[in-house]
ROPAVO-369973 format. One record per residue (C-alpha): residue number from 1; residue in three letters; y, z, x. Coordinates in Angstrom, 2 decimals. Each point is the difference from the previous one (the first is absolute). Layout:
// ROPAVO-369973
NODE	NUM	ALA	Y	Z	X $
...
***
This chain:
// ROPAVO-369973
NODE	1	MET	60.00	33.63	4.33 $
NODE	2	THR	3.92	0.60	-0.28 $
NODE	3	PRO	1.82	-2.77	-1.61 $
NODE	4	GLU	1.41	-2.20	2.24 $
NODE	5	PRO	3.97	-0.06	0.00 $
NODE	6	ALA	2.20	-2.13	-2.23 $
NODE	7	LEU	0.42	-3.73	0.91 $
NODE	8	THR	3.29	-1.02	1.50 $
NODE	9	CYS	-0.14	-3.82	-0.25 $
NODE	10	PRO	3.16	-1.02	-1.00 $
NODE	11	THR	-1.21	-3.13	-2.30 $
NODE	12	LEU	-2.14	1.26	-2.38 $
NODE	13	PRO	-0.63	-2.76	-2.72 $
NODE	14	ARG	2.19	0.90	-3.57 $
NODE	15	LEU	-2.56	1.59	-2.39 $
NODE	16	ARG	0.18	-2.16	-3.18 $
NODE	17	SER	-2.62	2.31	-2.30 $
NODE	18	PRO	-1.88	3.05	-0.09 $
NODE	19	HIS	-3.74	-1.92	1.07 $
NODE	20	HIS	2.10	-2.01	2.59 $
NODE	21	ALA	1.37	3.37	1.72 $
NODE	22	PHE	-3.53	1.61	-0.16 $
NODE	23	LEU	-1.99	-2.97	1.16 $
NODE	24	LEU	2.76	-0.30	3.10 $
NODE	25	ALA	-0.28	4.09	0.47 $
NODE	26	ALA	-3.94	-0.60	0.14 $
NODE	27	LEU	0.30	-3.09	2.56 $
NODE	28	ARG	2.59	2.22	2.55 $
NODE	29	ARG	-2.16	3.25	-0.56 $
NODE	30	PRO	-3.84	-1.23	-0.96 $
NODE	31	GLY	-0.92	3.90	1.36 $
NODE	32	GLN	2.64	1.70	-2.35 $
NODE	33	ILE	-0.20	-1.47	-3.24 $
NODE	34	GLY	-3.02	1.43	-1.64 $
NODE	35	ALA	0.26	-2.13	-3.50 $
NODE	36	VAL	-0.64	-2.93	-1.00 $
NODE	37	ALA	2.73	-0.27	-2.48 $
NODE	38	PRO	3.10	1.88	-1.33 $
NODE	39	SER	-0.89	3.05	-2.29 $
NODE	40	SER	-0.34	-0.66	-3.65 $
NODE	41	PRO	2.36	1.37	-2.50 $
NODE	42	GLN	-2.72	2.26	-1.18 $
NODE	43	LEU	-0.68	1.38	3.17 $
NODE	44	ALA	3.69	0.09	0.77 $
NODE	45	ALA	0.72	2.08	-3.42 $
NODE	46	LEU	-2.85	2.47	1.20 $
NODE	47	LEU	1.88	0.62	3.01 $
NODE	48	ALA	3.18	0.31	-1.31 $
NODE	49	SER	-1.03	2.32	-2.20 $
NODE	50	VAL	0.82	2.75	2.04 $
NODE	51	VAL	3.88	-0.36	0.33 $
NODE	52	PRO	1.98	2.58	-2.30 $
NODE	53	THR	1.41	-1.68	-2.87 $
NODE	54	GLU	3.28	2.39	-0.18 $
NODE	55	GLY	2.61	1.51	2.34 $
NODE	56	ALA	0.46	-1.64	3.35 $
NODE	57	PRO	-3.51	-0.31	1.84 $
NODE	58	VAL	-0.47	-1.11	3.76 $
NODE	59	VAL	-2.71	-2.86	-0.24 $
NODE	60	VAL	-1.59	-1.33	3.45 $
NODE	61	GLU	-2.04	-3.22	0.06 $
NODE	62	LEU	-2.11	-0.34	3.08 $
NODE	63	GLY	-0.77	-3.75	0.65 $
NODE	64	PRO	1.71	-1.58	-2.89 $
NODE	65	GLY	-1.28	-3.14	0.98 $
NODE	66	THR	1.58	-2.78	-2.50 $
NODE	67	GLY	0.94	2.80	-2.26 $
NODE	68	ALA	-2.24	-0.34	-2.96 $
NODE	69	ILE	-0.30	4.00	-0.07 $
NODE	70	SER	3.66	0.13	0.63 $
NODE	71	ALA	0.72	-1.57	-3.05 $
NODE	72	ALA	-1.94	2.05	-1.91 $
NODE	73	ILE	1.56	3.26	1.54 $
NODE	74	GLU	3.30	-1.66	-1.02 $
NODE	75	GLU	-1.13	-0.09	-3.70 $
NODE	76	ARG	-1.20	3.70	-0.34 $
NODE	77	GLN	2.57	1.77	2.26 $
NODE	78	PRO	3.40	1.37	-1.68 $
NODE	79	PRO	3.43	-1.49	0.91 $
NODE	80	ARG	0.93	2.73	2.71 $
NODE	81	ALA	-3.05	-0.53	2.23 $
NODE	82	ARG	-0.23	-1.14	3.29 $
NODE	83	HIS	-2.76	-2.16	0.68 $
NODE	84	LEU	-0.63	-0.68	3.99 $
NODE	85	ALA	-2.16	-2.54	1.64 $
NODE	86	VAL	-1.83	0.59	2.98 $
NODE	87	GLU	-0.97	-3.77	1.45 $
NODE	88	LEU	-1.41	-0.69	3.60 $
NODE	89	ASP	0.20	-3.93	-0.38 $
NODE	90	ARG	3.38	-1.50	0.52 $
NODE	91	GLY	-0.68	-2.76	-2.22 $
NODE	92	MET	-1.21	2.14	-3.14 $
NODE	93	ALA	3.20	2.07	0.76 $
NODE	94	ASP	2.57	-2.81	-0.17 $
NODE	95	TYR	-1.82	-1.35	-3.21 $
NODE	96	LEU	0.22	3.44	-1.93 $
NODE	97	ARG	3.60	0.40	0.91 $
NODE	98	ARG	0.56	-3.88	-1.24 $
NODE	99	THR	-2.16	0.64	-3.22 $
NODE	100	ARG	0.49	3.51	-0.81 $
NODE	101	PRO	3.53	0.94	0.80 $
NODE	102	GLY	-0.26	3.53	-1.92 $
NODE	103	LEU	-2.92	0.84	2.44 $
NODE	104	GLU	1.42	2.02	3.42 $
NODE	105	VAL	-2.08	-1.74	2.31 $
NODE	106	VAL	-1.17	1.71	3.21 $
NODE	107	GLN	-1.40	-2.30	2.87 $
NODE	108	GLY	-1.84	2.62	2.03 $
NODE	109	ASN	-3.67	1.88	0.75 $
NODE	110	ALA	-1.46	2.15	-2.50 $
NODE	111	LEU	-1.27	2.09	3.05 $
NODE	112	THR	3.55	0.85	-0.04 $
NODE	113	LEU	0.82	0.74	-3.35 $
NODE	114	SER	1.99	3.37	0.22 $
NODE	115	THR	1.94	-1.29	2.65 $
NODE	116	LEU	0.98	-2.93	-1.84 $
NODE	117	LEU	0.88	2.32	-3.41 $
NODE	118	ALA	2.19	2.53	2.49 $
NODE	119	GLU	1.98	-3.11	1.27 $
NODE	120	ARG	0.96	-0.70	-3.60 $
NODE	121	THR	0.36	3.61	-1.10 $
NODE	122	VAL	-3.16	0.23	-2.52 $
NODE	123	PRO	-1.17	3.72	0.12 $
NODE	124	ALA	-3.38	-1.18	-2.11 $
NODE	125	ALA	-1.82	-2.34	-2.18 $
NODE	126	ASP	-1.02	0.68	-3.67 $
NODE	127	ALA	-2.62	-2.71	0.40 $
NODE	128	VAL	-1.34	-1.91	2.97 $
NODE	129	ILE	-1.72	-2.99	-0.74 $
NODE	130	SER	-1.57	-2.07	2.58 $
NODE	131	GLY	-1.69	-3.54	0.07 $
NODE	132	LEU	-1.32	0.52	3.69 $
NODE	133	PRO	-3.30	-1.62	0.84 $
NODE	134	TRP	-1.49	3.25	1.27 $
NODE	135	SER	-3.48	-1.59	0.46 $
NODE	136	LEU	1.65	-2.00	2.75 $
NODE	137	PHE	1.22	3.27	1.87 $
NODE	138	ASP	-1.91	2.34	2.21 $
NODE	139	ARG	-0.56	3.82	-0.84 $
NODE	140	ALA	3.09	0.86	2.52 $
NODE	141	THR	2.31	-2.29	-1.94 $
NODE	142	GLN	-1.39	0.70	-3.10 $
NODE	143	ARG	0.86	3.49	0.43 $
NODE	144	ASP	2.97	-0.25	1.48 $
NODE	145	ILE	1.62	-1.83	-3.10 $
NODE	146	LEU	-1.71	2.56	-2.41 $
NODE	147	ASP	1.71	2.73	1.81 $
NODE	148	GLU	3.43	-1.79	-0.04 $
NODE	149	ALA	-0.33	-0.79	-3.71 $
NODE	150	ALA	-1.08	3.71	-0.97 $
NODE	151	GLY	2.68	1.21	2.45 $
NODE	152	VAL	2.85	-1.42	-1.98 $
NODE	153	LEU	-1.27	0.60	-3.72 $
NODE	154	ALA	1.95	2.51	-2.36 $
NODE	155	PRO	-1.80	3.01	-1.19 $
NODE	156	ASN	-1.02	-1.87	-3.18 $
NODE	157	GLY	-0.21	-3.69	1.63 $
NODE	158	ALA	-3.04	-2.66	-0.29 $
NODE	159	PHE	-1.52	-1.85	2.66 $
NODE	160	VAL	-1.65	-3.04	-1.27 $
NODE	161	THR	-2.10	-2.78	1.72 $
NODE	162	PHE	-2.50	-2.45	-1.40 $
NODE	163	ALA	-3.74	-1.26	1.63 $
NODE	164	TYR	-1.96	-2.94	-0.98 $
NODE	165	THR	-3.11	1.01	-1.54 $
NODE	166	TYR	-1.94	-2.78	2.33 $
NODE	167	THR	1.02	1.95	3.45 $
NODE	168	MET	-1.28	3.72	-1.35 $
NODE	169	VAL	-3.20	-1.26	2.05 $
NODE	170	LEU	1.97	-0.37	2.92 $
NODE	171	PRO	0.12	3.03	2.80 $
NODE	172	PRO	3.98	-0.22	0.06 $
NODE	173	ALA	0.34	0.26	-3.55 $
NODE	174	ARG	-2.20	2.88	-0.60 $
NODE	175	ARG	1.56	1.83	3.39 $
NODE	176	PHE	3.60	-0.75	-1.83 $
NODE	177	ARG	-1.22	1.74	-3.21 $
NODE	178	ARG	-1.48	3.10	1.97 $
NODE	179	LEU	3.45	0.29	1.52 $
NODE	180	LEU	1.81	-0.06	-3.31 $
NODE	181	TYR	-1.77	2.87	-0.94 $
NODE	182	GLU	0.66	1.62	3.26 $
NODE	183	VAL	3.62	-0.17	-0.17 $
NODE	184	PHE	0.59	0.16	-3.91 $
NODE	185	ASP	-1.38	2.89	-2.47 $
NODE	186	GLU	-0.23	-1.79	-2.72 $
NODE	187	VAL	-1.39	-3.78	-0.06 $
NODE	188	VAL	-0.21	-2.04	-3.04 $
NODE	189	VAL	-2.27	-3.06	-0.32 $
NODE	190	THR	0.90	-2.12	-2.63 $
NODE	191	ARG	-1.44	-2.78	-2.01 $
NODE	192	THR	-0.69	-3.36	1.30 $
NODE	193	VAL	2.53	-2.74	-0.50 $
NODE	194	TRP	-2.31	-2.74	-0.80 $
NODE	195	ARG	2.92	-2.63	-0.39 $
NODE	196	ASN	1.07	0.15	3.64 $
NODE	197	LEU	-1.46	-2.43	2.70 $
NODE	198	PRO	-1.93	1.70	1.28 $
NODE	199	PRO	-0.47	3.10	-2.49 $
NODE	200	ALA	1.34	2.64	1.27 $
NODE	201	PHE	0.95	4.05	-0.91 $
NODE	202	ALA	2.50	2.88	1.12 $
NODE	203	TYR	-0.18	3.17	1.78 $
NODE	204	ILE	2.62	2.50	-1.44 $
NODE	205	CYS	0.44	2.62	2.06 $
NODE	206	ARG	1.90	3.25	-0.15 $
NODE	207	ARG	0.97	3.07	1.99 $
NODE	208	PRO	-0.37	-0.36	3.42 $
NODE	209	ARG	-1.97	2.36	1.72 $
NODE	210	VAL	1.46	2.50	2.23 $
NODE	211	ALA	-1.03	0.88	3.71 $
NODE	212	GLY	-2.69	1.87	0.12 $
NODE	213	GLY	-1.47	-1.68	-3.33 $
NODE	214	VAL	-0.33	1.08	-3.39 $
NODE	215	SER	-2.64	0.20	-2.36 $
NODE	216	ALA	-2.22	-2.79	-0.41 $
NODE	217	PRO	1.53	-2.99	-1.59 $
NODE	218	ARG	-0.64	-0.99	-3.39 $
NODE	219	ALA	-1.01	-3.85	-0.60 $
NODE	220	ILE	0.12	-1.05	-3.47 $
NODE	221	ALA	-1.49	-3.44	-0.97 $
NODE	222	GLY	1.52	-2.01	-2.47 $
NODE	223	GLY	-1.78	-2.03	-2.69 $
***
């Protein structure tokens, strides 16, 4: 399943709050919104923990939604950082532009991430933080987006995403976990964030595997 193109309707309603924006996006795209609520501050802080705090890092956010994770990134990143948010949904993108003027919002598809960054003269990303609903994608789409994310990472960069604990018994979630081990040499599984709806944990991934493979990936479980 390939995510459908962005909406082109010229009369989208003005979004008044994060929960309003989230609800309208879920109604527009019921097959592409995998959450029941925006990420909690605790989960957002965990995902943003990979953002460098010094220098001029480039942070790329995939599927920022209403900006819950964006806020945590902005709190952590240094003044010279560049924060790009790739959002497929037009209504969400417009909401982010209005509510987070410091965020560089890119309305586009994560499947074309390398092209989107090249168009904006971004050679590499120090962190790629994803809020995409992986369990709703088929294997080909999961792999294509992971390859795009891995392909734009700087040598010391990190890719991080999250999953809901209750989904881990489902085939798409298990398949996605195996794909992470195929794409990255190191996969860290964090603690569960119970103060999230639903409870969730993160995958922190580093060192994309080169063509032909490297040594078996390390899977590190958090406490």
